[in-house]
C-alpha positions in Angstrom: -23.2 5.8 6.6 -22.9 9.6 7.1 -19.9 10.7 9.1 -19.3 14.1 10.7 -16.0 15.5 9.4 -14.3 18.8 9.6 -11.9 20.7 7.3 -8.3 20.2 8.0 -7.9 24.0 8.3 -10.3 24.1 11.2 -8.5 21.3 13.0 -5.1 23.0 12.6 -6.5 26.3 13.8 -8.1 24.7 16.9 -4.8 23.0 17.8 -2.8 26.2 17.3 -5.1 28.4 19.4 -5.4 25.7 22.1 -9.2 25.7 22.1 -9.6 22.6 24.3 -13.4 22.6 24.3 -13.5 22.6 20.5 -10.6 20.1 20.3 -12.6 17.7 22.6 -15.6 18.0 20.2 -13.4 17.3 17.2 -11.6 14.4 18.8 -14.9 12.9 19.9 -16.0 12.9 16.2 -12.7 11.3 15.1 -11.9 13.9 12.5 -8.4 12.6 12.1 -9.9 9.6 10.4 -10.9 12.0 7.6 -7.4 13.5 7.8 -6.0 10.1 6.9 -8.2 10.3 3.8 -6.7 13.7 2.8 -3.1 12.5 3.3 -2.4 15.7 5.4 0.3 14.5 7.7 0.7 18.0 9.3 -2.9 18.0 10.6 -2.6 14.3 11.4 0.4 15.0 13.6 -1.3 17.9 15.3 -4.4 15.9 16.2 -2.3 12.9 17.4 -0.1 15.3 19.4 -3.3 16.7 21.0 -4.5 13.3 22.1 -6.3 11.5 19.3 -6.3 7.7 19.8 -4.3 6.3 16.9 -6.1 2.9 17.3 -9.7 4.4 17.5 -12.1 2.3 15.5 -14.6 3.9 13.1 -12.8 3.9 9.8 -14.8 3.8 6.6 -13.2 0.6 5.6 -14.5 -2.1 7.9 -14.8 0.1 10.9 -11.1 -0.3 11.6 -8.6 2.4 12.3 -7.3 5.4 10.4 -4.4 3.3 9.1 -6.9 1.0 7.3 -8.5 4.0 5.6 -5.2 5.7 4.7 -3.9 2.5 3.2 -7.1 1.5 1.5 -7.5 4.9 -0.2 -3.9 5.0 -1.3 -2.9 7.8 1.0 0.5 6.3 1.8 2.1 9.4 3.3 -0.6 9.4 6.0 -0.3 5.6 6.4 3.5 5.8 6.8 3.1 8.6 9.4 0.5 6.6 11.3 3.0 3.6 11.4 5.8 5.9 12.5 3.6 7.2 15.3 2.9 3.7 16.5 -0.2 2.4 14.7 -0.4 -1.4 14.7 0.0 -2.9 11.2 -1.9 -5.7 9.8 -0.7 -7.8 6.9 -2.6 -5.6 4.4 -1.0 -2.5 5.8 2.5 -4.0 5.6 1.8 -5.0 2.0 0.5 -1.6 0.9 3.6 0.1 2.4 6.1 -2.4 1.0 7.2 -3.4 4.5 9.0 -6.6 3.4 10.5 -7.3 6.8 7.0 -7.3 8.5 5.6 -9.4 5.7 8.4 -12.0 6.0 7.9 -12.1 9.7 4.2 -12.6 9.5 4.4 -15.2 6.7 7.1 -17.3 8.6 5.6 -16.8 12.0 4.2 -19.5 14.3 0.7 -18.6 13.2 0.9 -17.8 9.5 -1.9 -15.8 7.9 -4.8 -17.6 6.2 -4.8 -17.9 2.4 -7.6 -15.3 2.4 -5.5 -12.8 4.4 -2.5 -13.4 2.1 -4.8 -12.8 -0.9 -6.2 -9.6 0.6 -2.7 -8.4 1.3 -1.7 -9.2 -2.3 -4.5 -7.0 -3.5 -3.4 -4.2 -1.3 0.2 -4.5 -2.4 -0.9 -4.4 -6.1 -3.2 -1.5 -5.5 -0.4 0.5 -4.0 2.4 -0.4 -6.4 4.5 -2.6 -4.2 6.2 -5.0 -6.6 8.4 -7.0 -4.2 5.5 -7.3 -1.7 3.2 -8.5 -4.4 5.7 -11.1 -5.6 6.3 -12.3 -2.0 2.6 -12.7 -1.4 1.9 -14.4 -4.7 4.7 -16.8 -3.8 3.1 -17.4 -0.5 -0.3 -18.4 -2.0 -2.0 -15.1 -2.7 -4.5 -15.5 -5.5 -3.9 -13.0 -8.3 -7.2 -14.0 -9.8 -9.4 -13.2 -6.7 -12.0 -10.6 -7.5 -11.9 -8.2 -4.6 -12.7 -4.6 -3.8 -14.2 -2.6 -6.6 -14.7 -5.9 -8.4 -11.1 -6.0 -9.4 -8.4 -8.7 -9.2 -5.1 -7.7 -7.7 -3.6 -7.3 -11.2 -6.6 -5.2 -12.4 -6.2 -3.0 -9.2 -2.5 -2.4 -10.2 -3.6 -1.5 -13.7 -6.3 0.9 -12.5 -3.9 2.5 -10.1 -1.2 3.0 -12.7 1.4 0.4 -11.7 2.4 -1.4 -14.9 5.5 -2.8 -13.2 3.3 -4.7 -10.7 1.2 -6.1 -13.6 4.3 -7.2 -15.5 5.9 -8.8 -12.5 2.8 -10.9 -11.7 2.1 -11.8 -15.3 5.7 -12.7 -16.0 7.4 -13.6 -12.8 11.1 -14.1 -13.4 12.1 -14.7 -9.8 
């Protein structure tokens, strides 16, 4: 699917000069979703300050929100900023960001996540180098042998992303 995006420089200039008509056009096209891809928290903040909907759907990954794209593409600075600014986190988001308290709460809650959700969160933790989150999710039933996105298992995702400590922890868990 082709998406209309704009350079971060243009978004910053529009916000700075107060061009409300152009800003409306940019916000309608959800350019801040692309900003989440670039990990540019300054532009992300400017667009959110100008009224962008932090929960707007339309992300590349599953049509979800900018947080899903930021997390999914490893842009953790943007993902953290979105959470700081009030974005709702899913299990995968908490895993990617190493938010152990949110993982514990979800796993022990009255409606625990499905085994599939736990496995997807494990993949996300591994892909983003979150050792403790990966161990917690593996202990909670996450399948380290599941072949997920990019045809990679969680361990292979950690290897590809340059997180040998995650690989080691899952292969040789001394907990």
